C-alpha positions in Angstrom: 39.0 11.5 -4.2 41.6 10.8 -6.4 39.6 10.3 -9.4 38.6 14.2 -9.1 41.9 15.3 -8.3 43.7 13.9 -10.9 43.3 17.1 -13.0 44.8 18.8 -11.1 48.0 17.0 -11.2 50.4 18.6 -13.5 52.6 15.2 -14.1 51.2 13.9 -17.0 52.8 10.5 -16.6 50.9 9.7 -13.7 47.5 10.9 -15.3 48.5 8.0 -17.6 49.2 5.7 -15.1 45.7 6.3 -13.3 43.7 6.4 -16.6 45.3 3.2 -17.4 43.9 1.8 -13.8 40.7 3.4 -14.6 40.0 1.6 -17.9 40.8 -1.7 -16.1 37.3 -1.5 -14.6 35.4 -0.4 -18.1 34.7 -4.2 -18.3 34.5 -5.3 -14.8 31.7 -8.0 -14.0 30.6 -8.7 -10.5 28.4 -11.7 -9.1 25.5 -10.8 -7.0 27.5 -11.8 -4.1 30.4 -9.3 -5.0 28.4 -6.6 -5.4 26.5 -6.7 -2.3 29.9 -7.4 -0.6 31.2 -4.1 -2.2 28.2 -2.3 -1.1 28.4 -3.3 2.5 31.9 -2.2 2.5 31.1 1.3 1.5 28.1 1.3 4.1 30.8 0.5 7.0 33.1 3.0 5.6 30.5 5.5 5.8 29.6 4.3 9.4 33.0 4.8 10.5 33.4 8.1 8.8 34.7 11.0 11.6 32.4 13.6 10.8 28.7 14.1 9.2 29.3 16.5 6.9 31.9 14.7 4.8 31.2 15.2 1.2 31.2 12.0 -1.1 31.1 14.1 -4.4 33.1 17.3 -5.3 31.8 20.2 -3.4 32.5 22.5 -6.7 30.2 20.6 -8.9 27.9 20.4 -6.3 27.9 24.1 -5.8 27.6 24.7 -9.3 24.4 22.3 -9.8 22.8 24.2 -6.6 23.3 27.5 -8.5 21.8 26.2 -11.8 18.9 24.9 -10.0 18.5 28.0 -7.9 18.3 29.9 -11.1 16.0 27.5 -12.9 13.4 27.7 -10.4 13.3 31.4 -10.5 13.1 31.1 -14.4 9.2 31.2 -15.8 8.6 30.0 -19.6 5.5 29.3 -21.3 4.8 25.5 -22.7 6.0 26.7 -26.3 9.3 28.2 -24.8 9.6 24.8 -23.0 9.0 22.7 -26.0 11.5 24.5 -28.3 14.1 24.3 -25.1 13.3 20.5 -25.1 13.8 20.2 -28.8 17.2 22.3 -28.4 18.9 20.4 -25.3 17.8 16.8 -27.0 19.9 17.9 -29.9 22.7 19.3 -28.1 22.6 15.8 -26.1 22.6 14.3 -29.4 25.8 16.4 -30.7 27.5 15.6 -27.4 27.5 11.9 -27.5 29.1 11.9 -31.0 31.8 14.6 -29.3 32.6 12.2 -26.5 34.4 9.6 -28.9 36.5 12.7 -29.9 37.6 13.3 -26.6 38.0 9.6 -25.7 41.3 10.0 -27.9 42.5 12.9 -26.3 42.7 12.3 -22.8 45.2 15.2 -22.0 42.4 17.8 -23.3 41.4 18.1 -19.7 39.8 21.9 -19.8 37.9 20.5 -22.8 36.8 17.6 -20.6 35.7 19.8 -17.7 33.9 22.2 -19.9 31.9 19.2 -21.6 31.2 17.9 -18.2 29.8 21.2 -16.7 27.7 21.6 -20.1 26.3 18.2 -19.4 25.8 18.8 -16.0 23.7 22.1 -16.9 21.7 20.0 -19.3 20.7 17.5 -16.7 19.8 20.3 -14.4 18.0 22.3 -16.7 16.6 19.2 -18.1 15.1 18.1 -14.6 13.6 21.8 -13.9 12.0 22.4 -17.2 11.5 19.0 -18.8 9.6 17.0 -16.4 7.1 19.0 -16.1 5.8 18.2 -19.6 5.6 14.4 -18.6 2.9 12.9 -16.7 2.7 14.5 -13.1 3.7 11.8 -10.1 3.3 12.8 -6.7 5.9 11.6 -4.2 5.2 11.9 -0.6 8.5 11.8 1.0 8.1 15.4 2.2 5.6 14.3 4.7 8.2 11.2 5.9 10.3 12.1 8.8 12.1 11.3 12.2 9.7 10.9 14.9 12.7 10.2 17.2 16.5 9.8 17.2 18.7 8.3 20.2 22.4 8.5 19.6 24.4 8.5 16.5 22.0 8.0 13.4 22.9 9.3 9.7 21.4 10.0 6.5 23.1 8.9 3.3 21.7 11.2 0.6 23.0 12.4 -2.9 26.4 11.5 -1.8 26.5 13.6 1.7 26.6 12.2 5.2 24.1 14.1 7.2 23.3 13.9 11.0 19.9 12.7 11.9 17.4 14.6 14.2 14.1 14.7 15.4 11.3 16.1 12.4 14.2 15.8 9.9 12.4 15.3 7.0 13.1 12.0 4.7 13.0 11.6 1.2 13.2 8.5 -1.2 16.3 7.0 -1.9 17.7 8.4 1.6 19.8 5.8 3.2 19.3 5.6 6.9 22.3 4.5 9.1 21.9 3.6 12.9 25.4 3.0 15.1 26.2 1.1 18.1 23.7 1.8 21.1 21.5 4.1 18.6 17.8 3.9 17.4 15.5 5.6 15.0 11.6 6.1 14.7 10.7 6.8 11.0 7.1 7.8 10.8 5.8 7.4 7.0 3.3 9.9 5.1 0.6 6.7 5.3 0.6 7.1 8.9 3.0 3.8 9.2 5.8 4.0 11.7 9.4 2.2 11.6 11.6 1.7 14.3 15.1 0.8 13.7 17.2 -0.9 16.1 21.7 0.0 16.5 23.6 -1.1 13.7 20.9 -0.8 10.8 20.7 0.2 7.4 17.4 1.1 5.9 17.1 2.6 2.4 13.7 4.5 1.2 13.3 2.9 -2.1 10.0 4.0 -2.9 7.6 6.7 -1.4 4.9 7.3 -3.5 1.3 8.2 -3.8 -1.0 8.3 -7.0 -1.7 12.0 -8.2 -5.4 11.7 -8.3 -5.8 9.0 -5.6 -3.8 10.1 -2.6 -4.9 6.9 -0.6 -3.3 4.4 -3.3 0.1 4.6 -1.3 3.2 2.6 -1.5 6.0 2.2 0.7 8.8 0.2 -0.4 12.3 -0.3 1.7 15.2 -2.0 1.6 17.0 -3.4 4.7 20.4 -5.0 3.9 21.6 -5.7 7.3 20.2 -5.1 10.3 16.8 -5.0 12.9 13.5 -2.8 12.4 10.0 -2.9 13.9 7.3 -1.8 11.5 3.5 -1.1 12.5 1.6 -0.6 9.5 -2.1 1.2 9.6 -4.9 2.7 7.1 -4.1 1.0 3.8 -7.3 1.0 2.6 -6.6 1.1 -1.4 -6.3 -2.1 -3.2 -3.2 -0.8 -4.6 -1.7 0.6 -1.5 1.1 -1.7 0.1 3.9 -1.4 2.3 7.1 -3.6 1.8 10.2 -4.4 3.2 12.9 -6.3 1.2 16.3 -7.8 2.4 18.8 -9.5 0.2 16.9 -13.1 1.0 13.2 -12.2 1.6 10.5 -9.9 1.0 7.9 -8.8 3.5 4.7 -7.5 2.3 1.3 -5.4 3.9 -1.9 -4.8 2.1 -4.2 -3.6 4.9 -2.4 -3.3 8.9 0.0 -5.4 10.4 2.7 -5.2 13.3 6.1 -7.1 12.4 9.8 -7.6 13.7 12.1 -8.1 11.2 16.0 -9.1 11.2 18.5 -9.3 8.6 21.7 -11.0 8.7 24.4 -12.0 6.1 22.5 -15.5 5.5 19.4 -15.2 7.6 15.8 -12.9 7.6 13.6 -13.6 10.2 10.1 -12.1 10.1 7.9 -12.0 13.4 4.2 -11.1 13.0 2.0 -9.7 16.1 -0.9 -8.3 14.3 -2.9 -9.4 11.4 -1.2 -11.2 8.2 2.0 -10.4 6.4 2.8 -12.3 3.3 6.4 -13.6 3.2 8.2 -14.9 0.3 12.0 -15.5 -0.4 13.8 -13.3 -2.4 14.3 -15.7 -5.5 10.8 -16.6 -5.5 9.0 -13.2 -5.3 6.1 -12.6 -6.0 4.7 -16.0 -7.0 6.2 -17.8 -3.7 4.3 -15.6 -1.1 3.3 -17.4 2.4 1.2 -15.8 4.6 2.4 -15.2 8.4 -0.4 -15.0 10.6 -0.1 -13.1 14.0 1.9 -15.2 16.6 4.1 -16.7 14.0 7.7 -16.5 13.4 9.1 -17.2 9.3 12.8 -17.7 8.4 14.5 -17.4 5.2 18.2 -18.7 5.2 21.2 -20.0 3.5 20.0 -23.7 4.3 16.6 -23.1 2.4 17.6 -21.2 -0.3 15.1 -20.5 -2.7 12.3 -22.3 -1.1 9.2 -21.6 1.1 10.0 -19.9 4.8 10.2 -21.9 7.5 7.2 -21.0 10.1 7.2 -21.7 14.2 5.5 -20.1 16.8 6.8 -16.7 17.9 7.0 -17.8 21.2 9.5 -20.8 20.6 11.5 -18.4 18.0 12.0 -16.1 20.7 12.4 -18.5 23.3 15.3 -17.5 26.2 16.4 -14.3 24.2 15.6 -11.9 27.1 16.7 -9.0 24.8 14.5 -9.5 22.0 11.4 -10.2 24.5 12.0 -7.0 25.8 12.3 -5.2 22.5 8.8 -6.6 21.2 6.9 -5.6 24.5 8.5 -2.1 24.3 7.4 -1.7 20.8 3.9 -3.1 21.1 3.5 -0.5 23.8 4.5 2.4 21.5 2.2 0.9 18.9 -0.5 1.7 21.2 0.5 5.2 21.8 1.4 5.7 18.0 -2.4 4.6 17.4 -4.0 6.5 19.8 -2.3 9.7 18.3 -3.2 8.9 15.0 -6.9 8.7 15.9 -6.4 12.0 17.9 -4.5 13.9 15.1 -7.5 12.8 12.6 -10.3 13.7 15.5 -8.9 16.8 16.2 -9.2 18.2 12.7 -12.6 17.8 13.4 -13.2 19.7 16.8 -10.8 22.7 15.5 -13.7 23.7 13.4 -15.4 26.0 15.7 -18.4 27.3 13.9 -20.2 26.6 10.4 -18.6 29.3 9.1 -15.0 27.7 9.5 -16.0 25.0 7.1 -18.2 26.8 4.9 -15.9 29.8 4.3 -13.2 27.5 2.7 -12.2 27.7 -0.9 -14.5 25.7 -2.6 -11.7 24.4 -5.0 -10.8 21.8 -2.2 -7.1 20.6 -2.5 -6.1 23.3 -5.1 -7.8 21.2 -8.0 -8.5 22.9 -11.4 -12.1 23.2 -12.8 -13.1 20.7 -15.7 -14.1 22.1 -19.2 -17.7 20.8 -19.2 -19.6 23.6 -17.6 -22.7 20.8 -16.7 -19.9 18.4 -14.9 -17.8 21.2 -13.3 -21.3 22.1 -11.8 -21.5 18.6 -10.4 -17.8 19.0 -9.1 -18.8 22.6 -7.1 -22.0 20.4 -5.9 -20.3 17.6 -4.7 -17.2 19.8 -2.7 -19.6 21.9 -1.2 -21.5 18.5 0.2 -18.3 17.5 1.4 -17.3 20.4 3.3 -20.6 20.0 4.8 -19.7 16.6 5.7 -16.6 17.4 7.5 -18.9 20.0 9.3 -21.2 16.9 10.0 -18.1 15.0 11.5 -17.3 17.8 14.0 -21.0 17.8 15.2 -20.3 14.1 16.2 -17.6 14.9 18.1 -19.0 17.5 20.2 -21.9 14.9 20.5 -24.4 16.8 18.1 -25.6 13.9 16.3 -28.7 15.4 15.1 -27.0 18.2 13.1 -24.6 15.5 12.3 -26.7 12.9 11.0 -28.5 15.7 8.8 -25.2 16.8 7.1 -23.8 13.3 6.3 -26.8 12.2 5.1 -27.1 15.0 2.8 -23.7 14.3 1.5 -24.6 10.5 0.4 -27.8 12.2 -1.4 -25.7 14.1 -3.2 -23.1 12.0 -4.2 -26.2 9.5 -5.5 -28.0 12.4 -7.4 -24.4 13.1 -9.1 -23.9 9.4 -9.5 -27.1 9.2 -11.6 -26.5 12.5 -13.8 -23.0 11.3 -14.5 -24.4 7.9 -15.9 -26.3 10.0 -18.4 -23.8 12.1 -19.3 -21.0 9.0 -19.6 -21.8 8.9 -23.7 -21.1 12.5 -24.5 -18.3 13.3 -22.4 -16.8 10.3 -21.2 -13.3 12.1 -20.4 -14.4 14.6 -17.8 -17.1 12.1 -16.3 -14.5 9.8 -15.6 -12.2 12.7 -14.2 -14.9 13.8 -11.8 -15.7 10.1 -10.7 -12.0 9.6 -9.8 -12.0 13.1 -8.1 -14.9 11.7 -5.8 -13.4 8.1 -5.2 -10.1 10.0 -4.2 -11.9 12.6 -1.7 -14.2 9.4 -0.2 -11.2 7.3 -0.3 -9.1 10.0 1.9 -12.2 9.9 4.2 -11.9 6.1 4.5 -8.2 6.6 5.4 -9.1 9.3 8.1 -11.2 7.0 9.6 -9.8 3.7 9.2 -8.7 3.0 13.1 -12.1 3.9 14.3 -13.6 1.2 16.1 -17.6 0.6 17.2 -17.7 2.9 20.3 -16.0 5.7 19.0 -18.0 9.0 18.0 -17.4 9.1 14.3 -17.7 5.4 14.1 -21.2 5.9 12.7 -19.8 8.2 9.9 -17.2 6.0 9.3 -19.8 3.0 8.3 -22.1 5.7 6.3 -19.0 6.3 4.4 -18.9 2.8 3.3 -22.0 3.1 2.3 -21.7 6.1 0.2 -18.6 4.4 -1.5 -21.0 1.6 -2.7 -22.8 4.2 -4.8 -19.6 5.2 -6.9 -19.4 1.4 -8.3 -19.6 1.3 -12.2 -21.3 -2.2 -12.0 -22.5 -4.7 -9.8 -19.2 -6.9 -10.3 -17.2 -3.9 -9.2 -19.7 -3.1 -6.1 -19.0 -6.8 -5.2 -15.3 -5.9 -5.0 -16.0 -2.9 -2.7 -18.1 -5.1 -0.5 -15.4 -7.6 -0.4 -13.0 -4.8 0.8 -15.1 -3.7 3.4 -15.8 -6.6 4.7 -12.2 -7.4 5.4 -11.9 -3.8 6.9 -14.4 -5.6 9.2 -12.5 -8.6 10.3 -9.4 -6.2 10.9 -11.7 -4.2 13.5 -12.9 -7.0 15.0 -9.1 -8.1 15.5 -8.3 -4.7 17.1 -11.3 -4.9 19.3 -9.8 -8.6 20.9 -6.8 -6.9 20.8 -8.3 -4.4 23.4 -10.2 -7.6 25.2 -13.3 -6.0 24.1 -14.7 -9.3 23.5 -18.4 -8.4 23.4 -18.2 -6.0 21.0 -16.0 -8.2 18.8 -18.7 -10.8 19.1 -21.5 -7.9 18.0 -19.3 -7.0 15.3 -18.8 -10.9 13.9 -22.4 -11.3 14.1 -22.9 -8.2 11.6 -20.1 -9.2 9.4 -22.2 -12.6 9.2 -25.5 -10.8 8.4 -23.3 -9.1 5.7 -22.2 -12.5 3.9 -25.5 -13.7 4.2 -27.2 -10.7 2.5 -24.6 -10.5 -0.4 -25.7 -11.9 -3.6 -24.3 -10.8 -7.1 -26.8 -10.7 -10.3 -25.0 -12.0 -13.3 -26.6 -11.6 -16.7 -25.6 -11.6 -20.5 -24.4 -7.6 -20.0 -21.9 -8.3 -17.2 -20.7 -11.9 -17.8 -17.8 -11.0 -19.5 -16.5 -8.6 -16.5 -17.5 -11.2 -14.3 -15.3 -13.8 -16.1 -12.3 -11.2 -15.8 -12.5 -10.3 -12.5 -13.3 -14.0 -10.9 -9.6 -14.7 -10.0 -9.3 -11.4 -8.2 -12.7 -11.9 -6.3 -11.7 -15.2 -5.4 -8.1 -13.9 -4.3 -10.4 -11.3 -1.9 -12.3 -14.5 -0.6 -8.8 -16.0 0.4 -7.7 -13.2 1.8 -10.5 -13.2 4.2 -10.2 -17.1 5.0 -6.4 -15.9 6.1 -7.9 -13.2 8.3 -10.5 -15.4 10.0 -7.7 -17.9 10.5 -5.5 -15.0 12.1 -8.4 -14.0 14.4 -8.7 -17.4 15.4 -5.3 -17.7 16.1 -5.4 -14.7 18.4 -8.2 -15.9 20.8 -7.5 -17.6 24.0 -9.4 -21.2 24.7 -11.5 -19.3 27.3 -13.3 -17.6 24.4 -15.2 -20.7 23.4 -17.9 -19.0 21.9 -16.2 -16.7 19.7 -13.7 -19.4 18.1 -16.8 -21.4 17.3 -18.2 -18.6 15.2 -15.2 -17.9 13.6 -14.5 -21.4 12.6 -18.0 -21.6 11.3 -17.6 -18.4 9.2 -14.3 -19.5 7.6 -15.8 -23.0 7.0 -18.5 -22.0 5.1 -16.5 -19.5 3.2 -13.8 -22.4 2.0 -16.9 -24.6 1.4 -18.4 -22.2 -0.7 -15.0 -21.7 -2.5 -14.8 -25.4 -3.2 -18.0 -25.1 -5.1 -16.5 -22.3 -7.1 -13.3 -24.0 -7.9 -15.6 -27.1 -9.0 -16.8 -24.8 -11.5 -13.4 -23.4 -12.8 -12.3 -27.0 -13.3 -8.8 -26.9 -14.8 -8.7 -23.3 -14.7 -8.3 -23.0 -10.7 -5.5 -20.3 -10.5 -2.5 -22.2 -9.0 -1.5 -19.1 -6.8 -4.9 -19.5 -4.8 -4.1 -23.1 -4.6 -0.9 -22.2 -3.3 -1.9 -19.7 -0.6 -4.7 -22.5 0.8 -1.9 -25.2 1.0 0.5 -22.7 2.7 -2.5 -22.3 5.2 -2.5 -25.9 5.5 1.0 -26.7 6.2 1.0 -23.8 8.9 -2.0 -25.9 10.9 -0.1 -29.0 10.5 3.2 -27.7 11.6 1.4 -26.4 14.7 -1.2 -28.5 15.4 -4.9 -27.8 14.2 -8.2 -28.1 16.5 -10.6 -27.2 13.5 -10.3 -30.6 11.7 -13.3 -30.2 9.6 -11.4 -27.0 8.3 -8.1 -29.1 7.7 -10.1 -32.1 5.9 -11.5 -29.7 3.6 -8.1 -28.0 2.7 -7.1 -31.5 2.4 -9.7 -32.3 -0.3 -8.8 -29.3 -2.1 -5.5 -29.7 -2.6 -5.7 -33.3 -3.4 -7.6 -32.4 -6.4 -6.5 -29.1 -7.6 -2.8 -29.0 -6.4 -1.2 -30.7 -9.4 2.2 -29.3 -11.1 1.6 -28.0 -14.5 -2.2 -26.9 -13.4 -3.4 -24.0 -15.4 -3.7 -20.4 -14.0 -5.4 -19.2 -17.3 -9.0 -17.9 -17.1 -11.0 -17.9 -20.1 -14.7 -16.8 -21.0 -15.4 -20.2 -21.7 -14.9 -20.9 -17.9 -18.2 -22.0 -16.1 -19.4 -19.5 -13.8 -19.8 -20.9 -10.2 -23.2 -21.1 -8.7 -21.6 -20.1 -5.0 -18.8 -17.7 -5.2 -17.5 -18.1 -1.7 -19.3 -15.4 0.3 -21.6 -14.2 -2.6 -24.2 -16.0 -3.9 -24.6 -15.9 -7.9 -27.9 -15.5 -9.8 -28.3 -16.0 -13.2 -30.3 -13.6 -15.2 -31.6 -14.5 -18.6 -30.6 -18.2 -19.1 -30.6 -19.6 -22.4 -30.3 -23.2 -23.3 -26.8 -22.9 -24.4 -26.1 -21.1 -20.9 -25.6 -24.0 -18.3 -23.4 -22.0 -16.4 -25.2 -21.4 -13.1 -27.4 -23.5 -10.6 -30.9 -22.4 -9.6 -31.1 -20.4 -6.6 -34.4 -19.5 -4.6 -36.5 -17.0 -5.9 -36.4 -14.8 -2.7 -32.9 -14.3 -3.0 -32.0 -10.3 -3.0 -29.9 -9.1 -5.8 -27.5 -6.3 -5.6 -29.4 -4.5 -7.9 -32.5 -4.8 -6.0 -31.0 -3.5 -2.8 -29.5 -0.7 -4.5 -33.1 0.4 -6.0 -34.6 -0.2 -2.8 -31.7 1.8 -0.9 -32.4 4.6 -3.5 -36.5 4.7 -3.0 -35.9 4.6 0.7 -34.2 7.8 0.3 -32.1 9.5 3.7 -35.0 7.9 6.0 -33.9 4.9 6.2 -29.7 6.0 6.1 -31.0 8.2 9.2 -32.4 5.3 11.2 -29.1 3.6 10.3 -27.0 6.1 11.9 -29.3 6.7 14.7 -29.0 2.8 15.7 
């Protein structure tokens, strides 16, 4: 506070002394350790603050900024006026940067300096209000992140102020949540995930983001320098979505769903996983050094292993003898169960609340406030999609009321409308690609939101048939066979997560049935590669292989979660995983020296986890050893070029070559009766809605 009070000090000698001391900090250099030490000291001082209303910035300047913001928000400017204001502000800022040099030479001109500071503050606020709208819009979802529960003394450090936390208090990006002794807090994030903070924890909300035109592409990034937290991540359905927690030493990332416990202290970060898979890495090696940590295992990064890979042990071994941690884990897993049930109930309630057809059909056709498209023909298709989308919501309501006949009809109608629109857009792409892309993205976002709302449903739930039908509709939007295969891979990974959830609920018979359906999906998956899409295939091959490795990790996680008494399930899971790895070996053989280092490292980490803990599936371990013996070499290329030989078997996908020429010897022959994606799509279109209705009934 001395810095802000020195202008009120009439003793110019004292002012000069203070300015001299301040100049000593102008060229200060601090190492990473010193910076962290200073940050921790500040946080500790904040924790010891006597009152949550302490302001760390001067209140007069805060009131001035609030006043300017209030006036600015009430001011309406046209776009030309905004542009003129922008030019004027930028010109003033340039002049101010020149004037600043003169002010430094006259330190006692305090009134002039205060005036300039106020002017610059005004410019900053005006720029924030009027000029940011001229940029590409970014949608932040922090308004729907809030405290679900608060116990004891919990504070939020926001914009220099320390605020007392309470239940339902809304959180924002850049907030720092601080819990004191014998205190705790539960944070509900906008993506349906939840974090629970133990006492003496500081958690910064580094990023709360969702893409403007794709609300399911969510990103939550947190920083916990010191403390203890639990996280349950749900409903991440987009390939770009993630939930990430960083500490001073490590990074934990979830891209689908997971439950994990994270502890971070000065020299050690410990991660314990209790559901699915979490990618974990030392902060010095991220993102290249990520290591999969399966459910039931604990990973640690400490001062001893430094920048090396995390050490992994079974969770039971890591928490042995610690009754407090064991109680914390048991309590959070029970709370997770309640939270998941609540999320499902919230989503289902939205359909139950629609009491009549009019409730849905009388809603504005412009759902979500989206602006109409400039092309009348494409805008007409958008309105057709919105009308069908509303009827889809009504169909879901019918399913909730066990009126499946009416529900099936509306769900199938939605799929047929999407098929018709997509066919029409293919013809309009040449004449108006911009509006076609806008409508395509719009439909993807709506269908993605449906996937997110239905993500937690399992076989036996009333809306599960709708969930599967939405997946079929999603495939209609694929722009190519390669893109369709990517979507199918993602859907298959979702099926593995459903199997994990069924096993966690002790529904082993249903898990076995779903595993058989997954097997049939794997067996029927075929990708047709020809001269027109070979380039796209080459570009996306590494991504496809990465998705395959992710599924091998998921299958491994399922195997580790099964009891020895579930011998049949364990055998089926191992067979699927072994088949996938064997075909992956074939893909690596075709790629030769272009096998990505990252994929080999992930397989190596998987093997090391097995070796450390005793592997019963010796065939799988032998195959992993063969891969590593051949491809795990220093300096191996991570490049991929168009000249790379196309693999005849891409893991779970059979590759069928068309239009082969003497110069193209990239693919092995496959049986003539293999079905291709293109053939399947044609058959599906010819079958119409009758086949779909029959599938829904089944």
